[in-house]
N, C-alpha and C positions, 0 to 999 in steps of 0.2 A: 343435452340433446333430446330430441323428441322420439322416444322409443315407443312402439306400439306393441303390447304383449302379443305373443304369437297366437294364443287362443282367440283373442279379440280380432286379430287380423283375419283369421279364417272366417270368423263370423261375418265380418264386413264383406269379404269376397262372396260369401254365400248370397248376400242380399243384392249384389250389383251385377253378378253374372249368372248364367243359367246353369242348371245341374250338369249339362253335357260339357260345359266349358270347365267346370270345377275339376273334372277328371283329367282334363289335358293341360290345365294351367300348371307350369312348373313352379316350384317353391322359390320365394324371394326372401332375401334377408330384410330385416327391419330397415325402413327408410330413415336416414339421418338428414335432418333439415338444417341448413345454415341461414339464418335470418338476422333481423335486427338484434335479437338477444345475443347472438354470437359475434356481433360487430359488423354484419353485412348490411350496407345501406339499402334502402328501398330503391330498386332499379331493375330494369328489364335485362335479362341475361341472353345474349345472342350466340356466344361461342365460348367454348372451354378448351384449354390446352394444358397438357402436362409436359412441361419442358424437360430437356435432358438433364438439367440440374436438379429436378425434383419438385420445383414449384408448380402450383396450379395457377394458371393465368385465366382471367375471366373477362371477356369483352361485354360491357354493360352500357346502358344508356347514361350512366353517370361516371364514365371514365374506365380506364384499364385498371384491373384489380389483381393484386398478387396475394395468394393464400399460401401459408406455410404449415398449415395444420393447426396453428394457434391463433393467428391474428391476420388481419386484412391490411394490405398496404394499397392506397389509392393513388393513381397517377392521373392528375387533372390538368386541364389546360391553364396556362398562366400567360397572359399577354405580355407581361413584363420579362418573361424568361424565354429567350429564343430557342432553348433546348428543351422546352416542355412539349407535351403532345399537342397536336394541331387543333384538337377538339375533344369533347367529352362523350360524343355519341360513337362508341366503338362497336362495329358490326362483326368484325372477323379478325382472327389472329392465328398466326402459324410461326414455326421456327425453322431456320435453315441450318445448313451443316456447320455454320460458323458460330452457332449459339445466339445469333441475333433474332429478335422478335420482329416480325412484320405484321402490321395491323392496319385496318381501315378505321380512321377516326374522322368523324364528320366528313365522310366521303373522300378523304385524302389518304395517300399512303404515308405511313410513319414507319420508321425503323427504330427500335429501342436497343441501344447498346447496354446490355444488362450489367456489364462490369462497372460502368460509370453511371448508369441510370439516367442516361440522357437520350433524347429523341432528336432525329433529324428527318427532314421530309425530301425525298428524292424528287427530281423533276421528271416529267414524262415528255418525250418528244415524238413527233410523227416520223414517218420514213424519210421526209426531206429535211429533218433536223429542226423543225419549227415547233416551239413549245406552245401548247394549246391548253385552255382550261378543261378540266375533266372532273368527273365524279367516279368513284370506285364503288362497285356493288360488293364484291368480296374478293378474298385473297386465299390462295392454296399453295402449299409447297408440295412438289412432286419429287419423292426420293428416287424415282427411277431416272429422271434426267437431271436431277440436282438443280432444279429451277423453282423460283417462286413465280406464280402466275397471278396476274391481276385482270379482272373483268372491269373495264371502264367504259364510259360513255364515248370514248373516242377509239376504242378497239381493245383487242386482247394484247396484253403485254407480258413480258417475262424478264427475269434477270438471271445471270450466271455470275457467280462470285459477287463482285461489287457493281456490275454493270446492270443497267436497266434498258431494255430494247423493246420496240414495238413488234408485234406479230401482225403480219399483213392479214386483213380480213378476207376470208374465202367464201363467205355466205353471199348469196345473191342480194343485190341492193333492194330487191322487192321485199325481202324479209327483214323486219326490224331486228337489229342486232342488239338485243337487250336481254339480260338475264343474269344467271350466276354460273359459277364453275365449281366442280367437285371432282373427286377421284372415285373410280369404281374399285372393285375388290382386286383388280389386276393392276392398279395404279395408273390406269388410263385417264387422261383428262377428259372430263365430260362437261359440256356446256348446256346448261338448262335454260331454255328460252320459252317465250310465249308461243312459239310455233312448233316446238319439239325439243328433242334431246339429240345432241351431236357429240361425236367423239373426235378428238383431235389425234390424227395419226402421226407417225414419226416424221413425215414430210410436212407437217403443220397444215395438213388439209382436213377439213371437217367432213366427217362421215355421218350422214343422217341415220340416227338410230330409231327414233320414233317420230312418225308424222302425226300431226294433229288432225286425224281423220276418224275420231271416235264419235260417239253418239251425239247427234245434232242437238238433243235436248240439253246437253251439258256443255256445249261448245260455244255458248253465247258469250261467255266471259273471256276477256283477253287477259294476257299475262298470267296464264293458269299454272304451268309447271313450275314447281319451286324446290322440289327434292326428288331423289330417286334412290333405289337400291337394286343391285343385280346380285342374285345368289348363284349365278352361272347357268341356271335353267330358265328362270323367269326374271323379268324386270318389273319392278314396282315403282310407280311414279306417284309422288305426292303432289297435290294440286292446291291452289289457293282457296278455291270455293267448292270444289267438288270431291274432296276426300282422297281416296286411294284407287288407283287403277293398276291392274296386272296385265303385262304384255308378253306376247310371244313375238317371234319375228314377223308373223303375218299381220300383226295388229293387236288391238286390245282383246284380251280373252275375257276379263271380268272387270266389272266396274263396281266399287263398293263405296257407298257413302250413306250417311243418315243425316237428313237435313236438319234434324233437331239436335244432333250431337257432333258428328264428325263433319267438319267443314274444311278447315285449312290443316294440311299435314305439312308441318314445318320441317320435319326431319324423320328419317327412317334409319334403323340400325339393327345390327345382330342382337340377339339375346343370348348371353353366354351360356346359360343353363339348358338351352334347348336348341336343336337344329330346325324345328318346325315353327318357330315363333319369331316375330319381329317386333321391336319396340318402336312405337310412333309417338312423336311429339306433336300434339295437335292443339287446335284452339279449344278443344273440350278436355284437355288434360293429357295424361300419359296412358296410352292404350297398348295392349298386347294383342297382336294379330296372329292368329293361328292359320298357317299357310295350307294346312291340310283340310280343315273343315270350313275355312273362310269366315271364321267368327272373330269378333272383337270382344275384349274384356277390359274393363277399366281397372287400373292399378292405383290403389289408394295411396296417396302420399301423406296421409294423416291431416291433422288440423294445422294447415299451413297458415291460414289466416283465421284467427279466432273469431267465431261468429259467422264465418262465411262457409257454407257447406257446398258451394259450387266449385267444382275443379277448374282451375284457371289455365291459361295458356302455357304450353311447354314449347319453347323455341329450340332447345338444344338437348341432344342426348349423346354422350360420348362415352366410349368404353376404353379403359386403359388397362393393359396387362391381362385382359380377358377376365379380370376379377373385380373391377370397379366400374360401376355404371354411374356416371355424373350427369345430373339433370339440371338444366337451366331454364327457368321460367320467368314469370312475372313477379319480381320482387323477391326472389330466393334462388339459392342453389342447394343441391343436396345430392345424396348418393346412396345407391345400394352397394354394399361391399361384401363380396362373397368370401373375403378372407375371414369374416366372422362366422362363416358356415363351417366351423371346424368339426362340428358333429353332424352326422347324418341322423335325422330325428324321426321317430314314429310315435303316434299316439298309442297308448296302451288300451286295448280293447278288453278290459277285465270287468269293471263294475261301472255302469253308466251313472253319471251324476254324482259321483262320489270321489273325492280326492283320496288316493291311496298312499299310505306311507309304507314303503317297501322295507322289509326287515332282512330278507335273505334272498339270494338268487343262486341256483346251482344248475349247471348245464348237464343235460342228460348224456352220459357217456356213450349211449348206444348210437347217437347221431353225431355226425361230424359238423365242423364249422359253426358250432354254437347254434345249430338251427333249432333245437328244442330246449327250452329252459323251464325250470320249476321255480315259480315266483312265490314267495311267502310274504303276506302282508298281515301284520299282527292285527287281530280283531277283524280281519276280513277273510282269512283263510289261505289255503294253498291252491295255486293254479298251475296248470300245464299250458305252456304257451309256444306257439309257432313263431319264431323270430323272423323267418323268411317271408311268410305270408301275412304276418302281423295280425294274428287272431288267436283267440283262446281255443284250446283243444279240450275235448271231453276227457275226464279222468276214467281210469278203470272203475267199473261199477263198484267194486269192493271198497275203493278208497274214498268214495264220495262222502260218506258220513265222517270219515277221519280227517277230511280236508276242509271242514267247515270253519266257522269263525272262532272255534274254541281250540284251534291249533296253537301250541305253544312253542314248538321247535321241530325241525326235521333234518335229516342227513341223507345225502344221496351218495352211495358208495360206487367205486369203479366197476364192481361186478353187476350193477344194475339194481342192487337192493336199495330200497327207499324206506327209511324209518321215520315214523311220525309220532310225536307226542301230542295227545289231545287231552285237555284237562277234563273233558266230559266222557270221552269214550275209551281212554286208556292208551296203551302203547300197542303199535302194530308195525309189521315189516312186510314188504311186498316186493317180489322180484319182478322188474319190468321186462326183463328179457323172456322169462318163461311164463309170465302172467300167473303167478301163483303166490299164495300166502306162505310166508316163512316164519312169521311169529305173530301171536295175538295174545294180549294180556288184558283181561277185563280190568275195569277201573278199581284198583285197590288204593293206590296212593296217587296223588297229583304231582306230576313232575313238570319242571319248567325248562330244563336244559339237558342236553345229551351230547356225548362225544365218545369217539372210539380211541383207544390207545394203540400203541404200536403192535401189541399182541392181539388186536381185534376185540378186546374186551369193551363192553359198553358201559359207561359211567353216566349216572343220572344225578341231577341236583334238584332238591326241593327245599322247603322251609325247614326241614329237620336235618339236613346235611347232605352228605355224599353217599350214593348207593351204587352197588355193582350188580349188573344183570348177567347171570351165568347163562350163556347161550346154549350150553349143553342140556341143562335141565330146566331152564326158564325161570329159576328162582332169583328173586331180587333181595339182596341183603345189604344192610347198612355197613359202612366201613367204620369199625369200632376204634381204630387207632386215631383217626382224624376226629371222631366224635369226642373221645376222651380229651384230646388236646384242646378242642374248642371249649369243652366244659371247664377244663382247668384254667384257661386264660380268659374266660368270660366273653368269648366271641359270639356274635350272632351266627346261628348255625346255617343260615341260608347263603349259598354261594351266588353272589351277584352276577358273576360270569365265570366260565370255565372253558379251558382249552388244553389239549394234550400235545406234547412235543414228541420228537422222534427218539428221545432218550428214556421214555417211559415216565416222564414227569407229568403231573397234573397241575396246571397253573390255575389258581382260583382267587377270586376277589371277595373278601369278607369285610363286614362292617364291625369296627370295635369302637364303641362309644362315640359314634359319629365320624370316625376316621376310617378311610378305606385302607385295608391291609392286603398285601399280596402274599399268598402262602403257596409254596411250591412243595408238592407232596409226591413222593415216590413210593407207590404201594409195594413193590417188590422188595425194597430195602427197608421199608417202614420208616423212611426219613422225612422229616418235616422242616422246611426252612422258612423263616420269616424275616422281614426287614433285610432285603438284599443289599449288599454292599453298594454304596453310591456316593457320589460327591455333589450331585445336583439338587439334593435336599427336596425331592418331589414327594416322598412318601410320608412326610410328616405334616403335610397340609390337609386341612379338612376337606373331605369329599372331592379330592383332586382326581384320582384314578378311578375311572368309571367303566373301562372296558379292557379286555385282553384279546390280542390277535396274534396267532403264530403263523408265520408265512411258510411257504414251501421250502425256502432256503434254511429254515430253522430259527430265524431271528424272532424274538418275542417283542411285541410292541404293546406298551401300556399307554393308554390315552384317556383323555377326559377333558376337564376344564383347564384350558390355557396351557396344555402340555402334551408332548408326545415323547415317550421314552423308548429307546431301542436297547434290547439286550442281545448282542450278537451271538448267534448259535445256541441261544438258551442257556448260557453259562451264568446261571444265577449267582454262583459263589465268586464270580470275577468282579472286578471293580468297574462300576459304571461311571464314566467321566462325563463332564459337560459336553464333550464331543458328540455323544449319543443322546443328548437331551435337547429338546427343541421347545422353547417357550414362545408362546404367542398370546394374543389377546382374545382368542376365540375358543368356542366350545367344540372339540373334536368329537364326532359321532361315529366315524368309521375309518378304517385304515386298510389300504391295499398296497401290495409290493409288486412291481413289474421288474423287468430284467435289470435296469440301471436306476430306477427311480422308486420313490415312495410317494403315494397318493393319500391324501386324507380329506374327508368330507367335513365341512362345517356349515353353519346355517347360511345358505345362499351361495355357496361357492365350493369349488374343489381345488386343492392346492397340490402342485407337483413339486417335489424336491429331489435333489441328488441323493442317491443312496449312500454315497461315500462321504459327503460333507453335511447333509441335512440342509444345504443352502437351497432356498426357494428358486425354482425356475419360472413356473408360471402360476397364475391365479386365474382360474376360469369361473366366470359367473355369467348371469344372464345379460348383463350390460356390455361385456366385451366379447361374448360369443353368442351362438344361438342355443345355448344351454337352456333347459326349461326354466320358467319363472318359478323361484322357490316358494313353497308353502312350509315345508320343513326341510331338515337337512337331507340332501340326496344320498341315496344308497349307491355305492361304488362297487364295481366288480371288474377285475382284470382276468382275461382268459389267457392262460399260458399257451394253450394249443393254437390259438389264432392271433394273439398279439393285440386283440382288441380291448379297448377300455370302454366300459359301459357306465352311464349314469342314469339312475332311475329316479325320477322326481316328477311330481305334479301330473300324474297319469301319462307320462311320456318316457320314452327310452331314447337317450342320446348316445350315439356310438362313435367312438373315436378310433379310427383304424390305424393311425400312426401316431403313437404316443411321443415321438421325438420332435413333432411339429416342424419337420424339415421343409414342408411347403410354405411355411411362414417365415420369410427371410428376416434377418435382423437388419436394422437400419442404423447407420452411423450418424452421429450428431454433426450439425452444420450450423455455422453462424449466419443467422437470418437478418439480424438488425443490430446496429451498434449506435448507442447514444453517448455523446461526449458533452458533459455539462448540460444534459437534457436536450441537446440538439442532435437530430438524427444525421448520420453520415451517409451521404448518397453514394459516393465512389467507394463502396466497401471493398470490393474485390481488388481494387488497385492499391489500397493502402494496408490491408490487413497483414500482409507479410512484412511490412516495414512501418509499423505503427510506432511513431515517435511523437510524444506530446510534450508541450511546454508545461512547466510546473503548475500554472494556473488551471490547466485543463486536466484535472485529476479526479474527476467524478465520472465513472463509466458505467453504463448499463449494457450488458450483453443479453441478446435474445437468441434462442436456439430452436432448431427443429431437427427432427431425424426423418422427416418426410414420410413418416408412417401416418397415413390419414385414417386408418382403422382405429376408432376410438382414440383419437389423438389427445383427447383430454386425460387419458390414462398414461400417456408417455411421461417417463420420469427422467430427470437429468441430474447428474452428480458432478461435483467439480473439486478440484484441488488447485490451490494458489501457491506458487513458489516465487519468493523474492530473493534474487541472488542465489545463494546456496542454501537458503532456509526454506524447507518445503513443509506445507501443510500435511500432517500425518494422515488424517482420516478424510474419507470422502464425505462431502457435505451436500445434501439435496437442495436444489434450487427452489425458488418460489415459482411454482408452475414451470415456465420455460425461460426464466430470466434471472440474471444475477446483477445485483446492484453493488458497486464499490464506490464509496464516498470518501473523498479527501484522502486519496492514496498518497503515501510518501513517495518521494522520488526514488528511482532505481529501476532495475531491469526485472521484469516479471514474466512468469511462465504459467499460463492458465491451461489446465488440462480438464477436458469435459468428456464424460461418457453418458450413455443413455440406455434406457430400457423401453421396449415397446409395450403395447397393451397386454401382451402375454407375459411380460416380465423377462423377455429374452434380451440379453445384453448385446450392445453393439460390438462388432468384432474389431473395430478400429476407433481409438480415441481421437478426439479433436484437440490439437495443441496450438495455442495462440501465444505468440511472443509479442510483448510490447514494453516500451520504455518510457518513463516519465522523467523528463529532464529536471535536474536540481534547480533551486532558485538561483538567480544570477550571481548572488554573492557567494554561492557554493559551487558554481559551475567551473568547468575547466577553463572557459574563456575569461572568467573573472580572474582566476589565478594567473592565467597567462598575461592578461592586460596588467594585473598588479605587478607581476615580475618585470614586464616591459617598462611599466612606469617607474619602478624602482631603478632598474637599469638605466633608463633615460635620465633619472634624477642624478645618479652617480656619474653617468657619462657627461652630463651637463656640468656637474661640479668639477669633474676632471678637466673638461674642456675650459671651464672658467679658470681653474688653477693654471692650466697650460697658458691660457691667454694672459693671466696676470704675470706668469714667469717670463713670458715673451715681452710683456710691457716692461718688466723689471730689467731684462737683458738689454732692451732698447735704451732704457734709461741709463743703465750702467755704461753701455757703449757710448752714449752721448756724453755722459760725464767724463768718461776716460778720454774721449776725443777732445772735449773742451779743456780738460787739465793738461793734456799733452800739447794741444795746438796753441791754446791762449796763455795759460799760466806758465807752461814750459818755455814758450818763446820769450815771455817777459823776463823769466829768471835768467835765461841765457843771455838776454840783452844786458840785464843788471850785471851779470858776471863779467861779460866782456868789457863793460864801462869801468867796473872796478879794477880790472887788470890794467886797463889803460891808464887810469888815474894813479894806480900804484907805481907805474913807471915815472910819472911826472912828480909824484909827491916825494917829499923828503922823509916821510914816515911810511914806507911801504908796508910795514908790519900789519897796520890796521886794515889795509886793503886785502892783505893775504888772508887774514882771519875771516874778512867778509867773503872772500872767494872760497875759502875752505868751508864756511857755513853754508854758502850757496850750493857747493857740491853735495854736501850731505842732504840739504833740502831737496835738491834735484834728484839724488839718488832715492830718497824716501818717496818723493812724488812719482818717480818711475815705477817703484814697487806698487804704490797705491794704484797708479793707472794700469799696471799689469794685473793687479788683483781684481780691479773693478771690471776690466775688459772681458766680456763673455767669450771672446775668441779663444781665451786660454783657460777653459774650464775643464780640460782633460787632464788626467793623471800624468800623462807623458809631458805636458807642458810644465807642471809643477817640478817634475824630476829635472827637466832641463834648466829651469830657473835655479833650483838648488845647486845643480852642477856649477852653473856660472858664478854663483855667489861663493861657492867653495873655492873655485879656481882663483877668483879675485882676492879672496881673503888668505888662502894658505900658501899659494905658490910664492908670493913675495917674501915670505918668512922661511923659505926653503923646506917646506913640508911636502913630501911626495904624495900625490893623489893617485888613487887607483879606483876605477869605476867598473863594477860588475852588474850590468843591467840586462835583465831579460826584456825582450820587446813587449811593451804594454800596448793595449788596444786603444785605438782612438775613440772607441765607443764607451770607454770608462770615464764617464762624466762625473764631475764633482760640483757640488754646490758652492756658492760664494764663500761661505764661512769654512766649509771643509777645505777648500783650496788654501785659504789664508792660514788656517791653523796648521796645516801640514807644513806649509813653507816656513812659518815662524818657529815651529818646533825644531826643524833642522837647521834653520839660520842660527838659533840660539846654540844649538849643539856645535856648529862650526866655530862660532865666536868663542865658546868655552875651550875648544881645542886650541885655537890660536892664542888664547890668553894664558891657559893654565897647564896644559898637558905636557908640553915640552916633547911632543911627539915628532917622530921623524917620518912616519908613514900613516896614511889614513886611507881606509877602504870604504867606499859608498856603494851599496848594493841594493837591488830591488828584485824580489823573488816571490813566486806564488807557490804555497804549500798547503795542500788540503783545502782548497778553495779560499785560503787566507792570503792576503797580500802583505808581505813583510818588507818593510823599508828600514834599512839598517846602515848605521854609520859607526865605524870602529877605528880606534887609533892605538898606537903602541906606546903611549905616554906613561907617565908615572901614576895616573889614576887618582882616586880619592876614596876616602872612607865614607860609605853611604850612611853610617850610623852617627859618627862623631863629627863629621864635617858640618859646619854650620851652613844650612841651606839658605841661599838667597832667593830672590824672586824668580831667577832663571829656571831652575829645576821645578819649582812649584808651578810656574806658568806652563811649563811644558806638559806636565801631568794633567792640569786642568784643561788645557787645549785638547789633549787626546780624549779626555772624558767627554768633553762637549760634543765631539763628533762621533761618540759611541765607539771609540777605538781603544786599544790597550797599548800602553807605553811601558817598555821594559828597559831598566837601566842597570847595567852590570859593570862594576868598576873594581879593578885590582891594581897591584903594582906593575902588572904586565900591560895595562891599558884599560880603556873603557869602551863598552858597547852599548849603543842606544838603538832599540828596536821599536818601531811603530807597527803594530799589527792592525790592518784594516779588515773589518769583518765584511762578508759579501752582502750586498743589498740587491733587491729585485730590480732596482732601476739601473744597476750596473750590469752591463752585458760583458762580463769579464772574459777575455780571451788572451791568454798570455802564451 
């Protein structure tokens, strides 16, 4: 930024305005310019708006510009984009209650939807509903009637909500209706035309405010009025060629213009620092008009254009929050920011032409409100100063020679006694209340430091050690206890600094072989303590501690190069922890303590920290406040009685009345720009709360602003990134105002951002952004879902294929069974009938009987085959019935009684082809064995379900057989093999009382058993 040193600024003003004006011109902050170096393109600036969201919007000849304090975003016309702005020549911009921006772009109305960053152009219609071509001069939003007003070539228009409606013209047709519109201080709509100023009343009638009946000499130019300002008493009109006019109700009162300088007055506005001044944007630059003495003064904006000393046109002056003055001109924008005026500042009128390094300041207790101060400058003397009238006061005659350039130290006591050490004239004390000498000591020894202990004793330090001045007899004597200790330990006898605490201890800084040593000496107890307990290891470093300061609260501060150490309540024998040690990279020259804060002075700045934690709150320097330009480290002073904080530097006094900075609000961070894979996101507001990105778009750049435009280059942003439940532990500072994340892995993220403004004040609310990057397709939920569906579809297809094949097999079995039964069965029946007929005719019927018997066996077997093949009989109940039929046919003819105990089986208990065949053949073999060998009288066949197992059992009361010694034939072996092949269990139990054969069928998922 282009900062002009304050001393130079006043010199410039001295050359451009008269001495009378200097006395009346109020102070201004340094002007901050935003030009090409900061990213602002060369263009004319016609209007500036600070929107409700916090952005600065600039209407320029090169498009609409958005500024967030760090970067500029341009909106330009694009013929291929129907949602772009209609043209690049933007003359006026305003905001309505809906947060929309209304602007005039290339003489057309445009509305910007700031959430989606798209433009649309409303149509204008006349009262009869006919759309007509038009040009727009300018646009204004009136908060009183909640309307946006447009001055066009076809009339005055307004909108309410989303509507746009024409306002009927009420000016006489003889008067050209051409000009601009603006609001006065009471938010009345004013129409500025070439014939005068008119006010629009509540009935939309125009009230003539100023007629064009002023001096004929200056009335030759048409289209003259272009701006105005009404302060309630007078109305000031800016003109195109004739400068500034002042009006009362009766007509022009004064007419001000300079043909060589003031010609066009583009805008008029208040000046926040003064009630008697107006700011004028003119063709001759920025001017300050004094309404009291009717004088102009030029306000320097610095070297806006290198090599060009002529002040250029100022089209726009806008004031926001009464503390920011934004200036728009030819090829630049800039501002005066009163938030930088933290200090009220005065020049020190001590010694002309010499920079003073202030060593000590004490306020005279006789006077209230810090009105009189005693200022000590080493090698320049001691001065009495009037802080109210800002001038040096004469010293009492007696003190004049003691207050010269040879002053080494002084102390001002509460009773009005002032003690002065002078290396040339000795020691003296003078009571300011009674104007009398209370002590005088001719030069015997040279002393450089003095301090009073809690008992009122005066201790002095010089190159030979520590001395005590007995106030009763005026005798100065050296302290022998400390001298002997210094001799014994080979210390340098000169105390580099000394101060006394409320416990009677004298804190001194000595040099031991190039290392600074803090010695605490209690004269009453004769106790000397060295090397205070500590953990921060500050006392063992060479030349580190260079000063001692004991505050009113009793805390002892040790300071010097790159450190500040606090010893709470002066407890030198207590442990000093890191909590009370502050390390920095600067040289600390002075320490002050206020109620809640600690202040320290270093080269070029003053730092404020919390007393409780040592955490830095603010860093004040000449670039972020109006603190004096540093030549050496400033001397700082806190006044407990008034709460004021003083900075003395570079022949100036800077006074801070409120050390809490409550007037400087904190600003919360805001996402201003987002780039995904280096492409800017336009509809940022609409997606930021639901930011879901595909895996390929995983490089993100976030840009932030906290809308603190005061020294915005000093804003700092810190962030933490959390992925899932894993959180970044420490805050990390961003690169300026942006964060770059490259090739992020997929997952859910939480980005937390906090900020500090130019004073180091933290935001009171963090910005939290949630976003998610989808996994690659092969790891996504949809891939897994599709994979599961594909696998399911495969197995389902396989299952359907198997079902289809089984259905084909069943159809084939049914076809075979039908063919066997209908074709082969009919032929066998025919052969049997023929054989029986022939047997009756034949002389040898036995042969035919054998044929018939064989055919019966074949037909019986074929019937079983047909039954077995036929899928109609695949149920377990069908097998049981078949076994029953066979048992009846086989056993009843040989007089064996059959008894059936059958539980009802489900028709849904299906069997496969082999299962059905093996079950049937197992029990067919059992029935045949009973008929052949058992000699049984009774047989019981039962089917029962137990514990989800199906038991099919046949038992007889025959003679049984020995399972071990009986020679097994193929029957029993076949029965067991068949049971095993269908994954069932066959149990044979035989004794002399009978035989039991049980087939245990295990449950299968395909069986829907219900017994």
